[in-house]
C-alpha positions as CSV (number, residue, x, y, z in Angstrom):
1,X,85.9,76.5,74.9
2,X,84.0,79.0,72.9
3,X,81.3,79.2,75.5
4,X,83.9,79.6,78.3
5,X,85.8,82.5,76.6
6,X,83.2,85.3,77.4
7,X,83.0,84.1,81.0
8,X,86.8,83.9,81.3
9,X,87.2,87.5,79.9
10,X,84.5,88.8,82.3
11,X,86.1,87.2,85.2
12,X,89.6,88.2,84.3
13,X,88.5,91.8,83.9
14,X,87.1,91.9,87.3
15,X,90.0,90.4,89.1
16,X,92.7,92.6,87.4
17,X,91.2,96.0,87.8
18,X,92.0,98.0,90.9
19,X,89.3,99.0,93.2
20,X,88.7,102.7,92.3
21,X,86.8,103.3,95.5
22,X,89.9,102.7,97.5
23,X,91.9,105.3,95.6
24,X,91.4,108.5,97.7
25,X,92.9,111.2,99.8
26,X,91.5,112.6,103.1
27,X,91.3,116.2,104.1
28,X,90.9,116.7,107.8
29,X,90.2,119.5,110.2
30,X,89.8,117.6,113.5
31,X,93.2,117.6,114.9
32,X,94.3,120.5,117.1
33,X,97.2,122.2,115.3
34,X,100.1,123.5,117.4
35,X,99.2,126.9,119.0
36,X,103.0,127.6,119.6
37,X,103.2,127.9,115.9
38,X,100.2,130.3,115.8
39,X,98.1,127.6,114.0
40,X,94.4,127.1,114.9
41,X,91.6,125.1,113.8
42,X,89.3,125.7,110.8
43,X,85.9,124.7,109.7
44,X,85.1,123.7,106.2
45,X,81.9,125.6,105.0
46,X,82.1,124.9,101.2
47,X,83.8,122.3,99.0
48,X,84.0,123.5,95.4
49,X,81.8,126.4,96.1
50,X,78.9,124.1,97.4
51,X,77.9,124.3,101.0
52,X,78.7,121.2,103.1
53,X,77.9,120.3,106.6
54,X,81.4,120.4,108.4
55,X,82.8,117.0,109.5
56,X,86.2,115.8,110.8
57,X,87.3,114.1,107.4
58,X,86.5,114.6,103.8
59,X,87.3,111.4,101.8
60,X,87.9,112.5,98.2
61,X,89.0,111.1,95.0
62,X,92.3,112.4,93.7
63,X,92.1,115.8,92.1
64,X,92.1,119.6,92.8
65,X,89.4,120.9,95.3
66,X,88.5,124.4,96.6
67,X,87.8,124.6,100.2
68,X,86.1,127.5,101.8
69,X,87.3,127.8,105.4
70,X,86.3,129.7,108.4
71,X,88.9,130.2,111.1
72,X,88.5,129.3,114.8
73,X,91.2,131.6,116.1
74,X,91.1,132.2,119.8
75,X,94.1,134.4,120.6
76,X,93.8,137.5,122.9
77,X,96.1,139.6,120.6
78,X,93.6,139.5,117.9
79,X,91.5,142.6,117.9
80,X,89.8,142.3,114.4
81,X,86.1,143.2,114.2
82,X,83.8,140.3,113.7
83,X,82.7,141.7,110.4
84,X,86.3,141.2,109.1
85,X,86.4,137.6,110.3
86,X,85.2,136.0,107.0
87,X,86.0,132.9,105.0
88,X,89.0,132.3,102.9
89,X,89.8,129.8,100.0
90,X,92.3,127.0,100.0
91,X,92.9,125.2,96.5
92,X,94.3,121.8,97.3
93,X,95.6,119.1,95.0
94,X,94.4,115.9,96.8
95,X,96.6,112.8,96.0
96,X,95.7,109.2,96.7
97,X,97.0,107.7,99.9
98,X,97.5,111.1,101.7
99,X,95.7,112.9,104.5
100,X,95.9,116.6,104.7
101,X,95.4,118.5,108.1
102,X,94.1,122.0,107.6
103,X,94.7,125.0,109.8
104,X,94.5,128.8,110.1
105,X,97.9,130.4,110.2
106,X,97.7,133.6,112.4
107,X,100.1,136.2,111.5
108,X,101.7,137.8,114.4
109,X,104.1,140.1,112.6
110,X,102.0,143.3,113.5
111,X,98.9,144.1,115.3
112,X,95.6,143.4,113.5
113,X,92.6,145.5,114.5
114,X,89.5,146.8,112.9
115,X,88.4,145.5,109.6
116,X,91.6,144.0,108.3
117,X,91.1,140.5,107.0
118,X,94.8,139.8,106.4
119,X,95.5,138.5,109.8
120,X,95.3,134.8,108.8
121,X,95.8,132.4,105.9
122,X,94.5,128.9,105.5
123,X,97.2,126.2,105.0
124,X,98.0,122.5,105.3
125,X,100.0,122.1,108.4
126,X,100.6,118.4,108.3
127,X,100.5,115.6,105.7
128,X,100.6,111.9,106.3
129,X,100.2,108.6,104.6
130,X,96.8,106.9,104.9
131,X,95.1,103.9,103.4
132,X,91.6,104.4,102.2
133,X,88.9,102.1,103.3
134,X,85.6,101.4,101.6
135,X,83.1,104.2,102.2
136,X,80.5,102.9,104.7
137,X,78.2,105.9,104.1
138,X,77.2,104.8,100.6
């Protein structure tokens, strides 16, 4: 029995621990948000201040993340100069089992012209439950 005890402890530890790799949340920018609500797509340029290649989904461990976003607003009412169309930050607490869809909220309460960067704000426009699958990229 003494010789089996270490083996039983090892096997018991493996079978009772949850799979940490499957505990994640997903942040997405691929869905077209409802333009009727003045929402437009965004592109993720940085994650936690590190440049990233934009992709449809970011599979992340639970925690707080800073996204740097560029808006893709295509609205004829927007007369803001290209120099004012910079990036903005969105700090997001990612929870396990949730998908967050990002968007740019265009403000339509007044005309935005010239170099005014206040014409939009990043936001989560939709949340949904999701199950994480093993990461096939690793």
